[in-house]
N, C-alpha and C positions, 0 to 999 in steps of 0.2 A: 432486484425484487419487483420494481415497477413493471419491467418487461414481462415477468412471470405472471403478475396480477392481471395485466392487460390481456395476455394470451389466454389465461383462464377465463376471463370475462367473455372474450370472443367465442371461446368454445361453448360456454354456457348459452350465450345468445344463439349460436348456431343450432344447438340441440333443441332449444325452445322453439326456434323458428321451424325446424324440421318437424317437431312434434305437432305444431299447430297446423301444418299442411297435410298431415297424414292421419287417418282414423286410427284409433287404438285397436290393437289386435285382439281377436277372439273374445270379445265381450259376449258372455253367454246369452245376453238378451238381444243380440243382433243376429239377423238371419245369416245362415251359412248355406251356400249352394255348392253342390258337388255332383259328380257323375253326369255331366251334361253330354247329351248325344243329339246329333242332328243327322237325319238320313233323307236323301233325295229319292223320290219314287216316281219320276216322270216316265210315262209310257214311251216317249220319243226315243229315249236312250235304250230302253229294253228292246224296242223294235228296230233300232239301228245300231247294232253292236259294231265296234271298231274292228277294221282289218289292220293288219300290221303296218300298212302304209298310210294310215288315216289318223286324223285328230278331230276333236269337236270344236265348233264355234257356236255360242260365244266362248271366248277364252276366259272371260271373267263373268261368272253368273251372278245375278242379283244386282243390287243398286250400285253399279259402277259406270256412271254415264260420262259423256263428254270426254272421250279418251284423247290424249295427246302423246306422241311418241318421238323419241330422238335416238341417235346412235353415236357412240364414240368407239371407233375400232370395231371390235367384235361384240360390244356390249350395247344392248338396247334397254332403254328406260321408258316406262309408261306411267302416266298419272291420270287421275280422274277427279271430277267434281266431288265435293263432300258436303256442301251446304252448311248446316249448323252442326254437323258431326264433329266430334273432338276425340283424338287429334284429326287434323284435316289433310286433304290431298294425299290419299294413299299412293305409294310409289312402288313399282314392280320392276324387276330386272330379268332379262333373258339373254341368252347368247344365240338363240335360234328361232325366236318368234313363236315357238310352240310351248316350251316348258318355261314357266314363270315362277318366280319367288317374290313375295312381298318383302321388301327390305326396310320398310318403315313408313313414315308419313313426313311430308315436306314441312307442314305447319304443325308442330308438335308441342308448342308452348304458348302461354297466354300473351306474351309480347308479340307473337305473330298472328294470333287468332282471337279476335274479340267478338265472340258470338253469343255472349251470355244472355242477351235478351233478344236474340234473333228468332224470327219465325223459322220453322224447320226447313223451308225451301228458300230462306235467305242465306246469308253467309257466303260461302265460296262457290263462285260460278266459273265453269269452263277454263280450267287451268291450261296453260301452254308450257311445255318443257322444250328447251332448245340447248344444244351444246354448241359453244362457240370455239372452234379450233384455234382462233387467232389469239385468244388469251387463256385457253384451256379451262374454261369456266362453263358450268351449267347454270341456266337461268330458268326459274319458274315464275311466270307472270299470270296474274289472275285478277278478277274483280271480287272484292270482299265486301258484300253488301251488308255491313254490320259495323258497329263500333266506330263509325266515322272513318273507316279505312279507305274505302273506294278502290281504285286500281293500284295494285302493288306489285313489286318484283322482289324476289329473294334469289340468292345465288350461293353456289358452293363449288369447290373443286372435286368433291367426292360425294355423289348422291346417296351413298350408304351412310354418310355421317351427317353432322348437323348443318342446317342451312342458316343463312344470315337472318337477322331481323329485317322486316320489310322496309323497302324504299317506297314511299308514297309518290305516285305519279300525277303530274299536273294535267289531267284531261278528264273529260266526262265520257260516258258510254260504257260498254261492256265488251267481254270477249277479246281482250288484247292478245296479240301474238307478236313475237319478235322474229326478225329475219336478219341473218348475218351474211352480207354479200362477200364474194371472194376477193374484193379489194379492201376488206377490213371495215367498210362502212356498215352501220346498223340502222334498221328501220323498225317501226312499230305500226301494226295495223289493228283496227278494232271496229266494232259496230257502234253506231251513234244515231241519234235522231237527226233528221234533216235540219238545215238552217231554219231559224225561227221564221214562221210565216210561209214556208215552202212545202209543208207536209201536204200530200195530195190525197191520201186515203189512210185508213186504219191499217197498221202494220208496215207502213212506208218507213224504211230505214236506209241508212247509207253505210258504206265502208270508208273509213278515213285512214290515211297514212301519215306518219310523222317521221322525221329523222330522229335518231336515238343517240344520245351522248353516253358512250360506254364509260367515260371517266366519271361523270356525275350521276350515272344511272338515273337519267331523266330525259324526257322528250325535249327536243330543241324548240324553244318558244317560237310561236308563229310559223312553224314549218308544216302545219297540218294542211291536208288537201283531201277533198272527196275524190275517191277513185272509182266507186260504184254508187250509183244513185238508184235506189229501189231494188235492183236485181238485174237479171239477165235481159229483161225486156220490160221497161217501166210502163209501156202501153198496156201490158197485161196485168198491171197492178200486183206484182209479186210481193209477198209478205216476208218479213223477218229475214232479210239477208244478214247473216251473222257467222260467227265461228271462222273468221278468215285465217288463212295461212298462205305464205308466199314460198315458192320453191324456184330454184334456178336449174335449167337444163338446156344444153346446147345454146348458151348465151341468150336465152329468152327467160322471161320471168312469168311464172304461172301463179295466179291467185285463185285459191280454192275456197269456197264458202258453202255453208249450209243455206238453204232457201226453202221457204214454205212453212216455217214454224216447226216446233218439235213434236207435232202430232201426226195425223195420218196423211198429211200432204208434204211431209219432210222429204228433203232430197239434198244431194250434193251437186254443185255446179262449178265450172272452171272457166277462167279467163286467161288471156295471154297478153303480154306487152314486151316491147323492146327495152323498157326502162322500168326500174323498180317503182317509180312514182307515176307510172301510167303514160298514156291512156291504156286502159285494159279493155280488150275486145272479148266478148263471150264466145265460147265454142258453139258451133252449130249443132253439135250432138248432145247438148245439155238436156236433161241431167245425166251425170255419169254414174250415179247411184241413187236408187229409190225403190220403194216397195208399194207405191201408191196406186198402181194401175191394175191390181189383181183382185180377184173375187174376195169379198169381205169374209165369207164363211169357209175359206180354204183350210184344209187340215194342216196341222203343224205350222200355223201362221206365224211369220215374222213380219213386223210392221215398224213404221216410224223411222226407217233407216236414214241416217244422215249424221251431221256433225263429225266429220272425218278428219283424219290426219294421215299423211304419207311418210314412209321412210324408205330410203334406198339401202339395200343390203350390201354386204361386202362385195358380192359378185355382180353388182349392178342391176339386180332385179328390184322390183318395188312391191311393197305391201301397204295396205291401208287399214287402219283401225277406225271403227265408227260405232255409234250407239244404235241400238234397235231394241224392240220389245217383243215379248212372246206372250200374247194374251191367253187367258184361260178359256174354257168352253163357253163362258158367258161374255166373251170378248172384253174382259176386264184385265187391267194391268196391275197385278199385285207384286210382282218381282221387281218392278222398276225398269229403268233403262239400263241395258247391259252392254258390255264391250265385246264386239264382234271383230273378226279380221277376215280379209280376203286378199288374194294376190291381185296385183294391178298390172294391166297390160299398158305399157308406155312405149310401144313400138312405133306408134304413129305420132302425130303432133301433140295430141292430148292424152292424158291418162284416162283409162276406163277400168272400173272395178270388174274383175272377171266374174261373170254370173251375178253381178250386182243389179241387173235390170230384168232378172227373172226371179220367181219365188225362191227365197234363200233356203238352203238345205243345211242340216246340222253337221254334215261330214265334209272335211277337206282333205286333199292329198298332202302328205307331209312334204316339206321342202327336201330337195335332194340331200341325202346324207344325214338327215335328222331322225333321231329315235324319239318316240313318244314316251316321256318319263313322267307324265302328269300323275300326281298322287304318290310319287316315290321320291326318296332322297330329299325331302323338303320342298319339292315342287308342288304348287297348288294343284288340287285335283279338279277335274271337271267330269261331266256326265252325272250318273247317279252315285255320288260318293257318300261316305260316312265321315262325320267329324265328331271327335270326342274330346272332352277336356275335363280333367279332374281338378284343375286350378291349383296344383301343388307346386308348380314352377314359380320362381321369383319373377320371371319375365312373362307377361301376358301375351298371348297370341295376338298378332297384329289385326286379325279379323274382328276382334272385340273393340267396340267403340262406345264412347259416351255421347251425350247430346248437350251442347252449349257450355261444356266445361270439362276439365280434366278428370279422367277416371280415377286417378290417384288420390283425389280428394274424398273418395267414398269407398274404395275397395282395398282389401288386403288378401293376398293369396298365401296359402301355407299348407301344412300337412292335412288339415281338416277340409280344405277347399277354399271357396271364395266367401269372405266375410264382407257384407255390405253394411256400412254405417248409414242409416236412413237420414235423408234430408227432410227438413220441414217444408218440403214442396212435394206435390204429387204429380202424377203423369200428365195432368191437365194444365199444369202451369207453363207459362211462356218464360221458363227459367231453367237453369241446370237442375236435373233430377238425378236421384241416386239409382240409376238404371244402367246396366251393362247390356249392350245390344249386339246381336248377330243378324246379319242380313238374311232374309228369306231368299233362297237361291233356286228354288224349284216351285213349279205350280202345285205339285203334290209332294208332301214331306211329312215327317213327324219329328218333333223335338221334345226331349224329356230331360228333367232335372230333378235331383234329390234336394229336398229342403229340410233343414233342421232349424226350427224356430218356434218360439212361444211368444206371441204378441202380448204386451202388457195391458193394452187398452184398445178401445174401438178406433183410436187414432193411429194405431200401428197396423201395418199390412205388409206382407211380403208374398211374392209369387212370380208369375210370368205375365207378360203383356204382349199382345200383338199390336203394333203401333205404326200407324201411318202418319199421324201427327197428334198434337194435343187435343184436337177436337174430334178425331176419328180413331177409335182404338177399342180393344178389348182388354180387360184386366181380370185375371184369374188367380186368386190367392187366398191366404188365410188371415183372419182378423179375430177380434174378440168383442163380445157383448156381454156385460155383466161378468159372470164367472165362466161363461161358455166360449169355446172356440168355434169359429164358423168358416166354412169354405164359401166363397162368394165368386160370382161371375157377373161382370158388368159390361154392357155395350154402350159406348159413347158415340153418337152420330151427330155431327155438326154442333157439338157442344152440349147436347142433351143426353143425359145418362139414364140408363134403365138397368135395374138389377134383374138379370135373366134367371138366376138360380141362387139359392142360399140354403145351407144346411149345417146343422151342428156336426162337429167332428171331434174325434179323439186324436190329439196330436202327441200323445205320449209315445206313440210309435213313430217311426220314420215316415215321411210323407214324400211321395213322388208326384210331380205334376207333368202333364203331357198336353201338347197341342198338335193336332194333325190337320192337314189340308188335303182334300182331293179336288183339285181345281178350285171352284168357288165355294165349296163346302168345308167349313172349319168346325172342328170338334175339340172339346176340352175333356180331359180325363184326370182322375186321381187314383193313387194306389198306396197301400201301406207296406207292400213287400217288393214292389218293383216288377212284379210279374203279372198279377191280376189287376187290370185297370177298369175303373168304373166311369162311364160317361157322365158328364155333369152339364146339364142344360140343353141336351139335344144337339142337333146340327144347326150351326149358325152360318149366315151368309157372310162371305168375304167381301161383300160390296164396299163396306166402309174402309177396307184396307187397300182399295184400288185408287190409283190416281184419277180414274174416270169419275169417281164419286167424291173423293176427298180433295182432289186437285193437287197442285204442287208438282214437284219433280223427283220425289224419292220413291222408294219401294217399301214394302212392309218390313219392319224390323221386329225380331223376336227378342224381348227384353227380360233379363233377370232383375226384378224390381223390388224395391223396398221404400217405404215412406213412413214418416211419423206425422203426416197430415192426411191420413186416410179419410175420405168422405163417402165410402161405400157402406151403407148401413144394412146389416143382415135383416 
């Protein structure tokens, strides 16, 4: 009897705990979103249709920066920075470097990701993924600038399944990367500040190396050594040497780093040594990848190229993934830093990105024997694709993310669509918000969603947001004042909010909300039938949705948003 009673108690506790963690389903007073559609409309894809032997780069459009790649056998795995997004570190799989599927996120639970009070561009920086064949283990190492985490490493034997809780690493600095030598030894390299009192100029950084203890998952104490001081030529005062990776080829060790900062002087440089701990000698032909030397106003501009990682294919060829941006016609970056790929020529002593020192083009030749299946059979699309989601599946598409906290704390999917339980925080809070986000992936696009909702008071609002961060965003939604319902559109620039438009509305009918962008021009629309849309507020500037104005490292996010702390007054 005692065993039965204890078992019953445990079941009750488990149910109560589960109920406390999930919102209640289909409360009629909570907003329900359905029929979400996103459509890319960039001219560059219309004017450059693919031939049968071509594919598009970037391979990951929108805010997927700081790519790192590794291979086990025929399987390639790629990860990206995610900052304060939750879950964190999206991970992708391919067998041919062209067709990619997202298989999840590396950091998908609160024990791994402590970003609840992080600024949007804090959190997870520059993850590095490596496969170690000597213990058949995958490692993801990163800097988590939040929650007291610092530099961490997680690991797994299967990247499509759960990753370990973090091992905290005992060193300062950012951008760590692991290197596994063919004698079984392991090393860790990272960006750091110069020794105290030796900084020569603003942006002066160094690259350090440590021995790494695979048994303890920790750097070996006092084994650190500076292997690059400043950059390729410190007399030229190079800035922000970072993002280091070590590779071994023909019994020599190659150190590849980003240099010049992540803006318009960004580049990738290479060094060589006979020993993993140096000394490292820079190549004479640096940089090996950059877009900084070309006309500012060039058409189909790709810029800021750098922060790269290399992978050797099964047949001994090399490819490099790297970040770059595609500014709009106002030279502003709203889509964020994206993941590009190029073949790499390593027939000489040093690797060189093929056509990485001329203006980048959107089309690449397919590797031999590869068929372009993007957008089919579960592979991620690229180009001018459409994405639709009715939110009827129990499993949310991996492309949907939260900010600073788990999505599962405020969403439920079901036959009616996506129900959001509003938090008592609004989009301007430096805290988790009840918002489900999709990355803007084109300079020109339209996104539409159906909303079923009757706010109870002026504190309640639901709708869509275009969100660069908590101080730079647009909110377009429905709220209440007295006995009347109102559509409202608000622009927040550097923390100062202005109501652009407000009007009474009848929401006894179904309501559709739409946002479109044509480069820097953003427009918001509403409809009661999903066919005839009315503009609301005119044409708005996308300036506040760009990193140029808002700062930070992310791109614009399109959010399905609800709050019970609305402060937009009709």
